[in-house]
C-alpha positions in Angstrom: 23.7 71.0 61.9 20.6 68.9 61.9 18.2 71.7 61.2 19.8 72.5 57.9 19.8 68.9 56.7 16.3 68.4 58.0 15.1 71.5 56.0 16.8 70.3 52.8 15.3 66.7 53.0 12.0 68.2 54.0 11.9 70.4 51.0 12.7 67.5 48.7 10.0 65.4 50.3 7.4 68.1 49.9 8.4 68.5 46.2 8.2 64.8 45.6 4.8 64.5 47.3 3.2 67.5 45.6 4.4 66.4 42.1 4.1 62.7 42.5 0.7 62.1 44.2 -2.5 62.8 42.6 -4.8 65.2 44.6 -7.7 62.8 44.0 -5.9 60.0 45.9 -4.2 61.8 48.8 -5.9 65.2 48.8 -5.7 65.7 52.6 -2.0 64.5 52.8 -1.2 67.0 50.1 -2.9 69.8 52.1 -1.0 68.7 55.2 2.3 68.8 53.5 1.5 72.3 52.1 0.7 73.4 55.7 4.0 71.9 56.9 5.8 73.9 54.2 4.0 77.0 55.4 5.0 76.2 59.0 1.3 75.8 59.9 1.8 72.7 61.9 -1.5 72.5 63.8 -3.3 72.9 60.5 -1.1 70.2 59.0 -2.0 67.7 61.8 -5.7 68.4 61.2 -5.2 67.5 57.5 -3.3 64.3 58.3 -6.1 63.3 60.7 -8.6 63.9 57.9 -6.4 61.8 55.6 -6.6 58.9 58.1 -10.4 59.1 58.1 -10.4 59.2 54.3 -8.2 56.1 54.1 -5.4 57.9 52.3 -1.8 56.5 52.0 -0.8 55.5 55.6 2.9 55.8 55.1 2.6 59.4 53.8 0.2 60.2 56.7 2.7 59.0 59.3 5.6 60.7 57.6 3.8 64.0 57.3 2.6 63.8 60.9 6.1 63.3 62.0 7.3 66.4 60.1 4.5 68.4 61.7 5.5 67.3 65.2 9.1 68.1 64.3 8.0 71.6 63.5 6.2 71.8 66.8 9.4 70.6 68.5 7.5 67.5 69.8 10.3 65.2 69.0 9.1 62.1 70.9 5.8 62.2 69.0 7.7 62.8 65.8 9.9 59.7 66.3 6.8 57.6 67.0 5.2 58.8 63.7 8.4 58.1 61.7 8.7 54.6 63.3 5.0 54.0 62.3 5.8 55.1 58.8 8.7 52.6 58.6 6.4 50.0 60.0 4.1 50.4 57.0 6.8 49.4 54.6 6.1 46.4 52.4 9.7 45.1 53.0 11.2 46.5 49.8 13.6 49.3 50.7 13.0 52.5 48.7 13.8 56.1 48.7 11.0 57.0 51.1 12.4 54.5 53.7 15.8 56.3 53.6 14.1 59.7 53.9 12.1 58.6 56.8 15.1 57.1 58.5 16.9 60.5 58.2 13.9 62.2 59.8 13.9 59.6 62.5 17.6 60.1 63.3 17.0 63.8 63.5 14.1 63.3 66.0 16.3 61.0 68.1 19.1 63.6 68.0 16.8 66.4 69.1 15.8 64.3 72.1 19.4 63.7 73.0 19.2 60.0 72.1 22.5 60.0 70.3 23.0 56.2 70.4 19.6 55.7 68.7 20.5 58.3 66.0 23.8 56.5 65.4 22.0 53.2 65.1 19.8 54.7 62.3 22.9 55.9 60.4 24.5 52.5 60.9 21.5 50.9 59.3 21.6 53.4 56.4 25.3 52.9 55.7 24.9 49.1 55.9 22.4 49.2 53.1 24.0 52.0 51.1 27.8 52.1 51.7 28.1 55.1 49.4 25.6 57.2 51.4 27.9 60.1 52.3 25.3 62.1 54.2 24.8 59.4 56.7 28.6 59.2 57.3 28.8 62.9 57.7 25.9 63.1 60.2 27.2 60.2 62.2 30.6 61.9 62.3 28.9 65.1 63.6 27.5 63.2 66.5 30.8 61.6 67.3 32.5 65.0 67.2 29.9 66.3 69.6 30.5 63.4 71.9 34.2 64.1 72.0 35.1 61.0 69.9 37.5 62.6 67.5 38.9 59.3 66.1 35.5 58.0 65.0 34.4 61.4 63.8 37.5 61.6 61.6 36.9 58.0 60.3 33.5 59.0 59.1 34.7 62.4 57.7 37.5 60.6 55.9 35.0 58.3 54.3 32.9 61.3 53.2 35.9 62.9 51.6 37.0 59.6 49.9 33.5 59.4 48.3 33.7 62.9 46.9 36.9 64.8 47.4 35.8 67.8 45.3 32.8 68.6 47.5 34.4 71.7 49.1 31.1 72.8 50.6 31.0 69.6 52.7 34.7 69.9 53.5 34.1 73.3 55.0 31.1 71.9 56.9 33.4 69.3 58.4 35.8 72.0 59.4 33.0 74.0 61.1 31.8 70.9 63.0 35.3 70.1 64.2 36.1 73.7 65.1 32.7 74.1 66.8 33.5 71.1 69.1 37.0 72.2 70.1 38.9 70.5 67.3 39.8 73.5 65.2 43.3 72.3 64.4 42.0 69.0 63.1 39.5 70.8 60.9 42.2 73.0 59.5 44.3 70.0 58.7 41.5 68.9 56.3 41.4 72.3 54.6 45.2 72.4 54.3 45.3 68.9 52.8 42.8 70.1 50.2 45.0 73.1 49.3 48.2 71.0 49.3 46.5 68.5 46.9 46.4 71.3 44.3 43.9 74.1 43.7 43.7 73.7 39.9 40.2 72.3 40.1 39.0 74.9 42.6 37.2 78.1 41.8 38.4 81.4 43.3 35.5 81.3 45.6 36.4 77.9 47.0 40.0 78.9 47.4 39.0 82.1 49.1 36.7 80.4 51.5 39.3 77.8 52.5 41.9 80.5 53.0 39.3 82.4 55.1 38.9 79.4 57.5 42.7 78.8 57.4 42.9 82.4 58.7 45.0 83.3 55.7 43.1 86.5 55.2 45.4 88.3 52.7 45.0 85.4 50.2 41.4 85.1 51.1 40.9 88.8 50.1 42.7 88.2 46.8 40.7 85.2 45.8 37.3 86.5 47.0 37.8 89.8 45.2 38.3 87.9 42.0 35.2 85.8 42.8 33.0 88.8 43.7 31.4 89.2 40.3 31.1 85.5 39.5 30.0 83.8 42.8 27.1 86.0 43.8 26.2 87.0 47.4 28.2 84.2 49.0 31.5 85.6 47.8 30.3 89.1 48.9 29.6 87.7 52.4 33.0 86.2 52.8 34.8 89.1 51.3 33.0 91.5 53.6 33.6 89.3 56.6 37.3 89.1 55.7 37.6 92.9 55.9 35.6 92.9 59.1 38.1 90.5 60.7 40.9 92.8 59.4 39.3 95.7 61.2 38.0 97.5 58.1 34.3 97.7 58.8 33.8 100.7 56.5 35.0 98.7 53.5 33.0 95.7 54.5 29.9 97.9 54.6 30.7 99.3 51.2 31.0 95.7 49.8 27.6 94.8 51.2 25.9 98.0 50.1 27.4 97.8 46.6 26.0 94.4 46.1 22.5 95.4 47.4 22.4 98.4 45.2 23.2 96.3 42.1 21.3 93.2 42.9 18.4 94.3 45.2 17.4 92.9 48.6 19.2 89.8 49.9 18.5 88.5 53.4 21.9 87.0 54.0 23.7 90.2 52.9 21.4 92.4 54.8 21.8 90.3 57.9 25.6 90.5 57.7 25.3 94.3 57.0 23.3 94.5 60.2 25.9 92.5 62.2 28.6 94.7 60.8 26.8 97.9 61.7 26.1 96.5 65.2 29.8 95.8 65.6 30.5 99.4 64.6 27.9 100.7 67.2 25.3 101.8 64.6 22.4 100.0 66.2 19.7 102.0 64.3 21.3 101.1 61.0 21.6 97.5 62.1 17.9 97.4 63.0 17.0 98.8 59.6 19.1 96.1 57.9 17.5 93.3 59.9 14.0 94.5 59.3 14.6 94.9 55.6 15.7 91.3 55.5 12.7 90.2 57.6 10.4 91.8 55.0 11.8 89.5 52.3 9.3 86.7 51.7 10.7 83.1 52.1 14.0 84.5 53.2 15.1 81.1 54.7 16.6 82.6 57.9 13.7 84.2 59.7 14.7 82.8 63.2 18.2 84.3 63.0 16.8 87.6 61.7 14.2 87.8 64.4 16.7 87.2 67.1 19.1 89.8 65.7 16.2 92.3 65.5 15.7 91.7 69.3 19.4 92.2 70.0 19.4 95.4 68.1 16.4 96.7 70.1 18.1 95.8 73.3 21.2 97.7 72.3 19.0 100.7 71.5 17.7 100.3 75.1 14.2 99.6 73.8 13.6 96.9 76.4 9.8 97.0 76.1 9.9 96.5 72.4 12.6 93.8 72.7 10.4 91.9 75.2 7.4 92.1 73.0 9.4 90.8 70.0 10.9 88.0 72.1 7.4 87.0 73.4 6.3 86.5 69.7 9.6 84.8 68.9 9.2 82.2 71.6 5.7 81.3 70.4 7.2 80.4 67.0 10.5 78.9 68.3 9.6 77.4 71.7 12.7 75.2 72.0 15.2 78.2 72.1 16.4 77.9 75.7 18.7 80.8 75.5 15.9 83.0 74.3 13.8 81.9 77.2 16.5 83.0 79.6 16.7 86.3 77.8 13.0 86.8 78.1 13.2 86.4 81.9 16.0 89.0 81.9 14.0 91.5 79.8 11.0 91.2 82.2 13.2 92.8 84.9 14.3 95.8 82.8 
């Protein structure tokens, strides 16, 4: 949940910095943010340290340092940096203050300090009552805490602010379903369908039917959306056929798209998962590795883990252990992967 929002806000912050700050004024900060974008966090920290020595913008330095620590999963240090960035404010609340507060809430969340994260979202909504992202993220925490009433209160506010944001509506469903409130999540989806689908695209109707487990209607809508909505419609159409037990047709859906449009990491990943479900582990491994070879694919962690799982299913335990060792160096906070690594050492 948070990682996705963190990446989106981070990308926006980097774009603003690289286009809005002259290299002559904040040269080292710019280098640091470029390193953060490249996931080179130690190099980024070195650049931010050089920026301090050069007397560059202090708020940007602390914000960038916090982002680098977030990348290194050092959330306590990240929170301290974001707090320092906020401490540099001149008292006039601007867009950077809101961005940093979102980062700070994420750092608290990652440390399990849910009450502090909620306090940050409270502060944001107090200043910006229309800030739907803050309501949504606070609702996510409430759902995880088992506080369904408060979660729904925040989610209702999100929907009231933009009832046609069907992507966010589906995110709300996924949060509720993932925390044991699937029926409550489906009630939101059904309410949207009952309110009338005239303003919805076939893709939006297909996705909502998919999550409502109305797979026959989902198939119909998604087939219509297949040529207009790109790879996402293809993914949902294929997954619908997988659920209905027709893996062969699902594979043909994915392959047809790839043949016509070229490599796509998301489609290749789903193709790999579908092949694994069918017992074709070699084919799955090929699909995952083809996706990994796509630069800036945006889902490297998922793909690397799926590659490891495919190797395990092929009984290549030595290869899987080697891949997992490399994986943990890049993603050290994956506790499940750590346990799997211990298991592989015994094979």
